N, C-alpha and C positions, 0 to 999 in steps of 0.2 A: 528343337528342344525336348520333343516326345524320344526322339532317339537316343540321345543323351541320359534323358533319366531311366527308360528302359534298360539300357546298359548298365547303368549305375545301380539299379535295383538287381541285375543278375551277378555283378561282381561283388556287391556287399554280400548276397546270400553266400559266396563261396568263401570271401575273408572274414565272416563271422563266426565261423565253426569253433574256433577257440574260445571265443566268448561265450559262446552256448553250451560248452562242456563245462565251464565254470559254474553256470546257472544249475545244470542239470546234476552236478554232483553235490550242490547243497541242498536237496531234496531228497527225502527218505520215503520209501514207500509207508502206506497206512502201517501203523503199528498198534498202540493202544491209546484210549482216550486220555487226555489230562484229567485231574482231579475235577469232578462234576461239581459246578457251580451252576445252579438254574438261572434262567432268566434272561442271559444276555446274548443278543442276537443282533444280527445285521440285516437290513431289509431294503428293498428299493426296486426300481425298474431298470431295465437295460433295452436302450433304443439304439438306431442308427442316427447318422448324423442330420436326419431330417424328422426325427422324433417318433418313428415308426417303430413299435414294439418288436423286440426279436425273442421270439418264443424258443424253448428246449435250448438255451444256452447253459452251459455248464459252467457252475461257480464250484471251484474247488477251495477249501478251507485249510490254511497252515497255520501251525503254531509251533515256535522251537523248530523249524524246518519240518517238520512231522506233518504229514496229510491227516488232518483230522477226518474228513469225510467231503462228500459233494452234495450239491443239489442243482436244480434245474428251475429255470425261470417257466413261467405258465404262457399261456395265448397272449395274456397282455402284457407280456415282457417282465412280470412281477417275480421277485425272488425273495427268500427268507432262508435264514440259516437257523431259524427257531427249533429244529428237529435234530439239530447238532448240539453238543454238549462244548461250550466254550469256555476258556478258562481266562476271565476278565484280566487277571493279572498279568498276563502274557500278550506281548503284540500279535495281534491277527493279521494275517495276508490273505488276501482273496484274489483267485486267479479266475478271470472270465473269460471262456473260451468258446466260439462257435465257428462251424465249418464257414468258408467264404467270407471270415471276418477277423481283423488283426485281434491277437489275444491281448488281454491287459492284465495288470497287476495293479492292487489298491492295498495299502497298510492302514490299520486302525488301531487305537489304543481307547479302551472304554471309558476311562478314568471314571466319573461319577454316572456315567450314562448307562442304562441297562439296554436301549435300543437306539441303533444308530441306523438314519436314514441315508443311502448313498445311491443315487441315480448316475449309471454311468453309460457312456456313449461310445460304440464300437464303431471303427473304421471298415468300411468293406474295402478287399483286397483288390476288387475292381475298380471302384471309385478312386482310392488312394494307392494307386500303383506305384507311387515314388516313397512310399514307406514299406519296407520289406519285414515280414513278421519276425524274422531272425534280430532285427536290429531293436525290439521293444526292449526298454530296460526293465529290470524286476528288481523288488527290495530283498529278494533272497539272496542277492549278491552283496555281500556286506564289504566287499572291497572298494565300493563306489560310494559318493555322497549324493546327498538328495538336491536338485534344484527343481523348482515348482513355480507357477504362477497363474493368472486369471486372465482369459481373453475376453474382453469387454468392447462392444461399440462405444463410441463417445456419448451416446445418450444413458450409457450405464447398463444396457440390456447383455446379459452374457451370451456367448457364442459358442454353441457346441460345433465340434467337427474342425476346429482349427490343427491343420498338421505341424506339430513341432518337433523339429529334429535337432540334435548336437551331433557335431562331428569333431574328434580330437586327434583322429590318426587318419591320413589318408596318403596317397600317391598320385601326384600329377602327372598324366602321361601326355596331354596336350593342354592346350588354354581353355578348353572346354570340355575336357572328360577326365575324370579321376576316378580311382578306386579307394573307397571309403574302409578303412581297415578298424577303425574305432568309431562307432555311432551309436545314438540311442534315440528312441523317438516315441510319441505318444499323440495321441488325439483328445482336443478337450471335451470335458463332460458337460451335461446340459447346464450346469452352472459355470461353465466357463472355465473349470478347474484343469489344469493338465501337470503332470510331474514326469521326472525321468531321474536316472542314475548316469553320473558320469565321474571320471576316476579325480581324485586327489592332485593339486599341482601342477595340472596339464592345461593349456590354452584350450579354451572351448569355443567353438565356431556355431552359431545358433540362428535357425531359421524358423519362422512362424508364419503360415499362409492359409488363406481360407479363400478356396474358389470353387466356381463351377464350369462344367464343360471339359472341353479337352485342354491339355498343356498348350500354353502358348496364348491361351485366351487373355483378353483383357480384363473380363472378370475376375479379378482377385482382389483380395484384401491382405495387405501386409500387416502383420500382428507383431512383428520383430521389434524389439525395443528402438527407440530413437536415440541412437549413439552414432559417433563417428565411425564411418567405414575405415578401419584401421586398414593398412596395406596387407593384404592377403590374397592368395591366389582363389579361394571362394567367395571374396568379397567382388571379384571380377564378373562373376557371374549374371546373367539375365535376372535370376532370381537369387540374389547375394544373400551371404551368411555373415552375420555381425559376430565380430570378435568379443565375447564375454569376459575375457581375461581368464583366470584361474581360482578356483574355490578349494578351502580348505574345511569347509563344513556345509550343512544343510542351508541352503540360500532361496530366498524368493526373487525370481526376475521379473521387474515389471516391464510388462509389455506395452506395445504403442497405445496409448489411451486416446488417440486422436482419429479413430477408423469411423468413417459414418455410415449409416445405417442406409442402405440403398438397395433393397431386395423386392423382389416381388414373388409372393407365396400363394400357392394352392393347395386346398385338401379335395380331395378328389373321391366322393363315396357312390356306392351303389352294389349291384350284384351281378354275377356272372352267371348265366344260365346256357345249358345245352341246348341245342338247336330245336329239340323238341319240350323246351320249356322246364326240364328238371334242372335243378341247382348242380353246378359244378362239385366234383368230390374231391378231386386234388389237382393241384396245377401250378403252374407258374403266373405270375402277374408282373407286367411293365408299365409304368407311367412316366411319359415324357411331356416337358413344357419347354415350350419355344417359340420361335417364330412359324406363324401359318402361311403355307403356300397352297395355292389352288383348292382352298376351301377344305382339303381332306388330308394334305401333307404337312407334317411338322418337322422342323429342323429342330432338334432339340439342343436346347441350352443346358438342359439336365435332365438325367434319366435316372429313376431306381426301378430295379428288378429284384423280385423275390422269386428263387426258383422252387420253393415250396411256401407258398403263402397259406397262412392259417385262415381259408375262408370261414364265413358262417354257416351254420346249417342250411340256410336257403341261399350260399352262395355270397354272403353281404362281404365287402371290403371297406376298407377307408385308408388312405395312404396320403400324406403330406410331403411336400417337395418345395424347393425355392430355388431361384436362381437371381441373377443381376438384373437390376430395372434397365428397360432401354425404351424410352418413351416414343421411339421412331418406328417401333416394332408394333405389328399386328399379332398378337398372342394366342397360341392355341394349346390344347391338351390333347394327347393321344393315350388310350387305353388299349392294351392288348392282353390276352390271355391264352394259354393253352392247357388244355385239359390232358394230362398224362395218362388217364385210364384209357380213354377212347381214342386220343390224338386227334383231336379236333381244335381249331383256333378261332380266335375273333379279334378284329380290330376295327376300331372307331376313332375319329377325332372330332373335337369340340371346340368352340369358341370359348375363349378364357372367362373364367369368373372364380374370385376368390374362395368361394365355398360351390363346388361343381358336384352335383348330384345327377349321374348320368343316368339312373333308373337302371333298367336291364340290358345287358349286352350279351347278345346270344352267339354261342361256339357254333357256327354254321360252315366254317371250312375245314374239310375233311383232309386230313394231312397222310391218311393210309394209302398205299399204293395199291391199284387194282389191273394187274396186267389185262391189256386188250389189245385190239389191232387198229391200224390206219395206214391208209394208203393217199397219196397225193399224185395226180396225174394231170400235168398241164401239156395241152396239144398232143395227145396220146405219148407224152414222153413222163415216165414214172420217176419222179422228183424224190418222194420221199415214200419208203415202205419198212413198217416194225411190226412183225407179229406178236412180240413180247412187249407192247407199248403201255407204260405207265402214265395214267392221265394226270394233268396239271394240279399241282397241289392245292390250289386255291379255287378251286369249283366248290359251288354250293348247292343245297337241294333245289330242284326246278330249274335250275340254270347252268346251262351246258357251256363250260368253257374249256377249249383243249387246245393242244398245239405239239408240234413234234420238230424234232431236229435231225440234220443228218451232217455229219463232219467228214471231210476229205483234205487231210493236210492241216492247214493253218486255216481254211475257209470253212464256214458252217452256215449251212442253209436252214432257216427256220421258218416254220409255217403256223398259223393261229386263226381259230375261227370261235365265234362266241353266238348264243343265241339264248332267248329268254322265254320262261314259260313254255317249255318244250313240251309238246305233246306230238302222238302218232298223226303223221300227214305231213303237209307241207308247213315249213317253218320259215320265218324271215330272219336271216342272217344279221346280227347287229355289228359284226366285225368280221372280215375276211383280210388276212395280211401276210406277205412274205417278206423277208429280208435276208440279205448276207451279210455276214460279220467275219473280221479277220483278227487273229490274235498276233500281235507284233513278237512276243516271246512267249516261252512256255509256261511263264507263271504270271502272265500280265492278262489285263481283261480283253474281251472280245469288243471290236469297234464296228459298228455299223456302217458299211462303204455303200452299199445299195438296197433300194426297197422296190422290187417289181412292182407291187402293188399294195394299196393300203386302202380299203373300202369301209367307211364306216356311217350307213350301213351298206351292206353289198347290194348293188343295184341291179345287175343281170344275173345273178345266180341265187338259189334257194336251197334250204335244207329239207330233204325228206326222210321223216323219221319212219322207218318201216315197223319196228317193235321195241315196246319199252317193257321188259319183264324183270321183277326183281331188282329195279334201279339200272339193269343194264339196258343200253341204249344201243341201238342199231340201225344204221340208215346211211345215207350218202348226200353228197353235195353235187348239185349238177348246175350247169351254166356257162356264163361268159365272166371274164374279168378284165378290166382295163389296165393293162400293164404298161411299164416305160418304153415298151417296144411293141406297141400295139394291143389290140383285143385278142384274148386267147381263149380256148374252151378250158374249162376247169372240172374235174371230177375228184372227188374225195370219198373214199369210202371207210366206214368206221364201225367199230364196235368197242364202246368204252363204257365206263360205269359213270353214272349220272351222280357225282356227289352233293 
């Protein structure tokens, strides 16, 4: 199903160019303001589908197809058009646009209101890969009619983030592969509202889905109207489209009112600090919610990622997300961050709590490369030597973790050592390991087929650190190691950067 949807997005992008041209030709560049009438404006917040605020979202204002001006959302996702002169006698169209999110249009008529509050939800391109940006409908295209509706759970709560799509022209290449030539899409706002434009007098096939995780997951809520599945090719898909019939004017579509609420929510807060305790200045933030494995590994059911998160002055953050409930699963939450200025990382997993305060998470994984030297000798046979060696990227201050590879054809030899609380003199090796792996094809993964030794800790070998200068660590490993073919002498010479 993933393959089908990705192909569908790609082909939709190709065949939507004519529709986009229609939209673009109806928009003029900014000319002059209409008659000034003070006090009429639109305000609200812009969030992602989990309710997290989206800052620096551009809001463009159109009247009579003319661009009146633009404004931007602040760090809290709030926006207002109060600084722009809007004529309340004309229909006002707002276009919301932010990098990595689907653009959205909304139309407004003031009537007797001077202030309109509209909170909108934008779909992430990564999360909602099945909806292509070029398919989104716009009220600037007057050749179409409006269909709209509200997505709510059976208890009446509105649902933001429901992916709604209409299709009216398509080519069926196989029973499971289509090229969509006429399509329109939207994602429901925080009040459950969605809208899109479709052509008059053409059969419209409709889908409304809300889900988490990868495509094909059983965690999906179907908000499509409860209608008989009329015979059509799109109705035979695993995620079928409903035939809504034809429209002659603006119409409300009543979506499925019998969807039960069955979600697990989490709000994660805390602060991200550099390894020396100073706050992060700029960087990305990723939060995952899912099954907890081996105390520190999360199998995500849902993940949200911010490439440029608006951290507070002390590195503060707060993020919400949700996924389907599963009472048979032990839940966990993971938090990872990357400081884009110094190129250091942090990762930590936690037991699930609905309101989770992680305190401070320190960025102590240095991802910078520091060329050094490493040589691995077993029974006087040099296995690996690298005079321009880049240390392992997950090393942290005071803990030496390093490894090296040598590849011959399809076979790779890998070596790894680790020690903690390093100091000049003899150190205990907490890990000493070597393995061989093979790549079945040029694009496939390497599969381990042999592990000559794997000692944790090493029993008959030690690490001698001869010098530590400006975090450059020099020394050697000496002793014996028990391999699958008997005990052998081992010697490792190295000069690496202690990260």
